[in-house]
C-alpha positions as CSV (number, residue, x, y, z in Angstrom):
1,M,106.8,69.8,184.3
2,N,103.5,68.5,183.0
3,T,103.0,64.9,184.0
4,A,100.1,64.4,181.7
5,G,102.5,63.2,179.0
6,L,104.0,60.7,181.5
7,R,100.7,58.9,181.9
8,E,99.9,58.2,178.3
9,S,98.2,55.0,177.4
10,H,101.5,53.5,176.0
11,P,104.2,54.1,178.6
12,T,107.8,54.0,177.5
13,E,111.0,53.2,179.3
14,Q,112.0,56.9,179.2
15,N,108.7,57.9,180.8
16,E,109.3,55.4,183.6
17,V,112.6,57.0,184.4
18,E,110.9,60.4,184.4
19,L,108.2,59.1,186.8
20,E,110.8,57.9,189.2
21,Q,111.9,61.6,189.6
22,F,108.7,62.4,191.4
23,Q,109.7,60.8,194.7
24,I,107.9,61.2,197.9
25,P,110.3,62.2,200.7
26,V,111.4,59.3,202.9
27,G,109.1,58.8,205.8
28,A,106.4,61.1,204.3
29,K,102.9,60.0,203.3
30,N,101.7,60.1,199.7
31,Y,99.2,62.8,200.0
32,I,96.8,63.0,197.1
33,T,93.5,64.8,196.3
34,P,90.3,62.7,195.7
35,A,90.4,63.7,192.0
36,G,94.1,62.7,191.8
37,Y,93.4,59.3,193.4
38,H,90.5,58.7,191.0
39,K,92.7,59.6,188.0
40,L,95.5,57.2,189.1
41,K,93.0,54.4,189.8
42,T,91.3,54.9,186.4
43,E,94.7,54.8,184.7
44,L,95.6,51.6,186.5
45,L,92.3,49.9,185.6
46,D,92.7,51.0,181.9
47,L,96.2,49.4,181.8
48,L,94.9,46.2,183.4
49,D,91.7,45.9,181.5
50,H,92.5,47.2,178.0
51,V,96.1,48.2,177.2
52,R,98.0,45.2,178.7
53,P,95.6,42.5,177.2
54,E,95.9,44.1,173.8
55,V,99.7,44.0,173.9
56,V,99.6,40.4,175.2
57,R,97.4,39.5,172.1
58,T,99.9,41.2,169.8
59,V,102.9,39.5,171.4
60,A,101.1,36.1,171.1
61,W,100.3,36.7,167.5
62,A,103.9,37.8,166.7
63,A,105.3,34.8,168.6
64,A,103.2,32.5,166.4
65,N,104.8,33.9,163.3
66,G,108.0,32.1,163.8
67,D,111.6,33.2,164.4
68,R,111.3,35.5,167.4
69,S,114.9,36.9,167.2
70,E,114.1,38.8,164.0
71,N,110.4,39.5,164.7
72,A,110.1,43.3,165.4
73,D,106.5,43.0,166.5
74,Y,107.5,40.4,169.1
75,L,110.5,42.3,170.3
76,Y,108.7,45.6,170.5
77,G,105.7,44.0,172.1
78,K,107.8,42.3,174.8
79,R,109.6,45.6,175.6
80,R,106.3,47.4,175.7
81,L,104.8,44.8,178.0
82,R,107.7,45.2,180.4
83,A,107.2,48.9,180.5
84,I,103.4,48.5,181.1
85,D,104.0,46.0,183.9
86,K,106.5,48.4,185.5
87,H,104.0,51.2,185.3
88,I,101.3,49.0,186.8
89,R,103.6,48.2,189.7
90,F,104.4,51.9,190.1
91,L,100.7,52.9,190.1
92,T,99.7,50.0,192.5
93,K,102.4,51.1,194.9
94,R,101.4,54.7,194.8
95,L,97.7,53.9,195.3
96,D,98.5,51.5,198.2
97,N,100.5,54.2,199.9
98,A,98.1,57.1,199.1
99,Q,96.5,59.1,201.8
100,I,93.5,61.0,200.3
101,V,93.1,64.5,201.6
102,D,89.8,66.2,200.9
103,S,90.6,69.9,201.1
104,S,87.0,70.8,200.6
105,C,86.5,69.9,204.3
106,Q,89.2,72.3,205.4
107,E,87.8,74.4,208.3
108,N,90.8,76.8,208.7
109,V,90.3,78.5,205.3
110,D,92.5,81.5,206.1
111,Q,95.6,79.4,206.2
112,V,97.4,77.5,203.4
113,F,97.2,73.7,203.6
114,F,97.3,70.8,201.2
115,G,94.7,71.4,198.4
116,A,94.6,75.2,198.7
117,M,94.7,77.4,195.6
118,V,96.9,80.3,196.6
119,T,97.3,83.6,194.8
120,Y,100.5,85.4,195.7
121,A,102.4,88.4,194.5
122,T,106.2,88.6,193.9
123,E,108.4,91.5,194.8
124,D,107.9,93.0,191.3
125,G,104.1,93.0,191.9
126,A,103.3,90.1,189.5
127,E,100.5,87.9,190.7
128,H,100.6,84.1,190.3
129,S,98.3,81.3,191.4
130,V,99.2,77.7,192.4
131,T,97.2,74.8,193.7
132,I,99.1,72.6,196.2
133,V,98.5,68.9,195.3
134,G,100.2,65.5,195.5
135,V,103.4,64.5,193.8
136,D,101.5,62.5,191.2
137,E,99.2,65.4,190.3
138,I,101.8,68.0,189.2
139,N,100.7,70.0,186.1
140,L,102.5,73.3,185.8
141,E,100.4,74.4,182.8
142,H,97.4,74.4,185.2
143,G,99.3,75.7,188.2
144,Y,99.3,72.4,190.1
145,V,102.5,72.2,192.2
146,S,103.6,69.4,194.5
147,W,103.4,69.9,198.3
148,V,107.1,69.1,198.4
149,S,108.0,71.8,195.9
150,P,109.9,74.9,197.1
151,I,106.9,77.3,196.4
152,A,104.5,75.0,198.2
153,R,106.8,74.6,201.2
154,A,107.2,78.3,201.4
155,L,103.4,78.8,201.3
156,L,102.3,76.0,203.6
157,K,100.8,77.3,206.9
158,A,101.0,81.0,205.7
159,K,98.0,83.2,206.3
160,L,96.3,85.8,204.2
161,G,98.5,88.9,203.9
162,D,101.7,87.1,205.1
163,L,105.1,87.8,203.5
164,V,107.0,84.6,203.2
165,P,110.5,83.9,202.0
166,L,110.9,81.8,198.9
167,Q,114.3,80.3,198.1
168,T,115.1,80.6,194.4
169,P,118.2,79.7,192.4
170,T,119.1,83.5,192.4
171,G,118.5,83.9,196.2
172,T,115.7,84.5,198.6
173,V,112.7,86.6,197.5
174,Q,109.6,87.7,199.5
175,I,106.1,86.7,198.3
176,E,102.9,88.0,199.7
177,V,99.8,85.7,200.1
178,L,96.9,87.6,198.5
179,K,94.2,84.9,198.3
180,I,93.5,81.4,199.7
181,Q,90.8,79.2,198.3
182,Y,89.7,75.7,198.9
183,P,87.3,73.6,196.7
184,E,83.7,73.7,197.7
185,Q,82.2,70.7,199.4
186,S,80.4,68.4,197.1
């Protein structure tokens, strides 16, 4: 699932429910890449500095127009303000609990760890590539999978050439690690 749509500039109540699905396992740390941390922080600052103040101005204007019980601008604005505030709390909590992992500093590059881009082959010979990232960075269109996903858990700690079992809804399949890459140090 692509989370890009979950972090639009105007969060909705449905999006907040979808965001809650990306839970970090109890007792686990919120691992995140430096780019993912920067993206979340930028989103939070945009909500605080631009989006929320604009909605507050709209709600204040709508409230000044009279009867609030039949004022659609006021009612919609208040609902939107609640959704924005909830998203701000969510982002603040995620950033406070984040543990940034810079995988470009990885020294053991022949083994799969957080931040690795892994190319693997399935039993039918098809090749796939995934990058293992934090739960807030999932983007399947670009091959970014969470470190808690079944594919990432199967690949973690595997080495080049390893055959690893992957649990799928149809049963266990073997995948072969063909290539492991880490981002270059900047």
